[in-house]
C-alpha positions, 0 to 999 in steps of 0.5 A: 976552118976545121968546122967548115971542112967537117960541115962541107963533108957532112953536107956532101956526104948527106947526098951519099947517105940518101943514095944508099937509102935509094938503093934499098928503095929503088922504085919510089912512087911519084907520090912519095918522091913528091912529098919528100922533095917538097919537104926538102924544098920547104927546108931550102926555102927557110934556109935561103930566107932566114939564113941568107936573104935576111942576114944580107939585109942586116950586113948591107947597111945603108944600101942593104935593100938594094944590095940584097935585091940585086944579089938575089937576081944575080944569083938566079940569073947566073943559075939560069945561064948555067942551066942553058949553057951546060948540057944536062938532064933538067929533071931529076925525077920522072920516066922521061927526063928533058934532054938538053943540047949535046945529046951525044954525051953519055947518060951518066955524064948528063945525070951527073951534070944535072945534079951538080948544077943543083948542088953547087949553089947549095954548097956555096950557100953553106960556105957563105954562111960560115963566112958571115961569122955566125957559126950557129946560123951557118950550121942551121943553113948547112943542116937544112941543106944536108937534110934536104940532100938525103931525100934528094939522094934517094929519089935520083937513084931510081931514074939513073938505074932505069937509064941503064947506069950500073949500080957501081957507077950510080954510086960513084955518080952520087959520090961525085955530086957530093964532092961538088957540094964540098967544093962549093962550100969551100969556095963560098967560105974562101970567097967571103973570107978573102973579101969580107966587103962582098958578104952582103952581096954573096949572101943574097947571091947564094939565096937567089940561087937556092930560090931559083932551084926551088921555083924552077925545079923542085916545086914544078916537079912535085906538082906534076903527078897529082900530089899537089895538096900533099906536096904543099903541106910537106913544103910547109912542114919543111919550112916550119922545121927549119924555122923552129930550128933557127929560133931554138939555135938563134 
């Protein structure tokens, strides 16, 4: 449990570390943002496939394929439903974020909710990885999520400051989103520990949420400003970094 707690705070703290770097580089170019977010997407993609989806198949036994496919879609649909029901700013980067319902909510709350929706399933994925009992693979998943949280934390600072949020509140918001990821990690770990029978489904569910975030938010955002080629190669680099890490630690 101590390892889980340390990892949870490490994963959540990576967003704060990234946000501190974001204060030093407030005005990031779209090209730089696209590259770092694409790298993060590649890291997440590898972590989802290697650390969650494939182990779900292994633990599922005779019905592993069915459980995994159902779990992936359940995770994606759950995040899609949350995306529709919870008022938030859909895009984290860009001059004109897309406003959803309940526009009377403050810009600060909207930004926090947008990032929280993104971070909660990542935390759950890290926790579920530990619940599987494979510490080395769980650390790879958590490391991948933490690694992509750093550039993500960097690129959200500029839009928040541009929206009129004070530096103090911006930093507090970053800390709050990091705590959401800590809570998600503990939730995922406890859920699988209490009911080990749900492990294959939980792994696939967590993988599905990550795949949804990558496809619905990260890739479209990184291909929206004319840097598609660089973004594509950055994604491949991120994927290969995680692949090499998984092989070396496996």
